[in-house]
C-alpha positions, -999 to 999 in steps of 0.1 A, spaced: 0 0 0 12 34 -9 -12 55 13 -38 46 38 -59 74 54 -82 58 80 -98 91 90 -105 100 54 -114 65 42 -89 63 14 -66 35 4 -41 40 -25 -20 11 -38 15 12 -52 19 7 -90 13 -30 -96 23 -52 -125 14 -88 -129 47 -97 -146 31 -106 -179 32 -70 -193 64 -54 -180 55 -21 -197 20 -18 -180 10 -13 -144 -20 -2 -125 -27 19 -94 -59 14 -74 -76 39 -52 -105 30 -29 -125 57 -13 -151 49 14 -177 76 11 -200 63 38 -200 41 69 -229 21 54 -222 -10 34 -237 -1 0 -224 4 -35 -229 42 -35 -207 44 -4 -177 31 -22 -157 44 -51 -129 25 -68 -106 43 -92 -80 26 -114 -51 43 -133 -32 24 -159 4 33 -167 21 22 -200 57 29 -205 77 27 -237 112 13 -240 128 48 -234 108 50 -201 83 76 -215 51 68 -196 15 76 -202 -11 74 -174 -48 69 -182 -79 68 -160 -97 35 -165 -135 39 -165 -163 13 -165 -141 -18 -163 -149 -53 -152 -120 -50 -127 -136 -20 -110 -169 -38 -107 -152 -70 -93 -133 -50 -67 -164 -32 -55 -184 -64 -52 -155 -81 -34 -150 -52 -9 -187 -50 -2 -191 -87 2 -161 -88 27 -175 -58 46 -209 -74 49 -193 -106 63 -173 -86 88 -204 -67 99 -223 -100 104 -194 -114 125 -192 -82 146 -230 -84 153 -226 -119 166 -201 -108 193 
């Protein structure tokens, strides 16, 4: 993780590459907009960086991707499970 702001509800990852594409990497930002577990209370932003051989890089904002949807669903599912476990205690 590059930055975690608990009071502001923001998590920002480092640039990540899966190894298959050495010239491409992504950075993920997760913002919690609400204390409620709902899709409107969560915002996932992904930036993609593509670098050429001479290290000239271009960064683009990724919109409406399957990865964003999957991350949101996964985070909300995990948050719901944690909430259920906390209520049991």
